[in-house]
C-alpha positions as CSV (number, residue, x, y, z in Angstrom):
1,X,68.8,104.3,103.6
2,X,71.1,101.6,102.3
3,X,70.0,98.8,104.6
4,X,67.0,98.9,106.8
5,X,69.2,97.4,109.6
6,X,71.9,99.8,109.2
7,X,70.5,102.2,111.8
8,X,69.5,99.4,114.4
9,X,72.6,100.0,116.5
10,X,71.2,103.6,117.0
11,X,67.7,102.6,118.1
12,X,68.5,103.1,121.7
13,X,68.9,106.7,121.0
14,X,65.0,107.2,120.4
15,X,64.0,104.4,122.6
16,X,65.7,103.5,126.1
17,X,68.0,106.4,126.0
18,X,66.0,109.2,124.5
19,X,66.4,111.5,127.7
20,X,70.3,111.4,127.1
21,X,70.1,112.9,123.6
22,X,69.4,116.1,122.1
23,X,69.3,117.8,118.6
24,X,71.3,121.0,118.5
25,X,69.9,123.3,115.9
26,X,72.7,124.6,113.8
27,X,70.8,126.8,111.4
28,X,69.5,126.2,107.8
29,X,70.8,124.2,104.9
30,X,70.9,125.7,101.4
31,X,67.4,124.2,100.6
32,X,65.9,125.8,103.8
33,X,65.8,122.6,105.8
34,X,67.0,122.6,109.4
35,X,70.6,121.5,110.3
36,X,71.1,119.4,113.5
37,X,73.8,117.8,115.5
38,X,73.1,114.9,117.5
39,X,74.6,115.2,121.1
40,X,74.6,113.0,124.0
41,X,74.0,114.8,127.1
42,X,75.8,112.7,129.7
43,X,79.2,113.1,128.1
44,X,78.6,116.1,125.6
45,X,79.5,113.9,122.7
46,X,78.4,114.7,119.2
47,X,77.3,111.6,117.4
48,X,78.7,111.2,113.9
49,X,76.8,109.2,111.4
50,X,78.8,109.1,108.2
51,X,76.1,107.8,105.9
52,X,73.8,110.6,105.0
53,X,70.7,108.6,104.6
54,X,71.2,106.8,108.0
55,X,71.9,110.0,109.6
56,X,68.5,111.5,108.1
57,X,66.7,108.5,109.3
58,X,68.1,108.5,112.8
59,X,67.3,112.3,113.1
60,X,63.7,111.5,111.8
61,X,63.3,108.9,114.3
62,X,64.6,111.1,117.2
63,X,62.1,113.9,116.0
64,X,59.2,111.4,115.9
65,X,60.1,110.2,119.5
66,X,60.1,113.7,120.7
67,X,63.6,114.3,121.3
68,X,64.5,117.8,122.8
69,X,65.8,120.4,120.4
70,X,68.1,123.1,121.8
71,X,70.2,126.0,120.3
72,X,73.9,126.6,120.6
73,X,73.5,128.8,123.6
74,X,71.7,125.9,125.6
75,X,74.4,123.5,124.3
76,X,77.1,125.8,126.0
77,X,75.1,125.9,129.1
78,X,74.7,122.0,129.1
79,X,78.6,121.6,128.6
80,X,79.3,124.2,131.4
81,X,76.8,122.4,133.8
82,X,78.4,119.0,133.0
83,X,81.9,120.6,133.6
84,X,80.9,122.1,136.9
85,X,79.5,118.6,138.0
86,X,82.5,116.8,137.2
87,X,84.5,119.1,139.4
88,X,82.4,118.3,142.4
């Protein structure tokens, strides 16, 4: 990580807002590590973290905090449920 404070503005993701985030399992990397997307459930937005070291640390913190891991099928269900709720 470039600067220990560089992920501070993401801290809410694994503390106060943990229930609003999921990791979507996307498969395996070339080195056989798991690939994830970070998604905010309340608006189905993918969180982009450009610095790879920062992304890895945020992902690690989310995993340590017990964030829910879902697959692409579950993500589609989540998005559809949100769209249905928005129409109500």
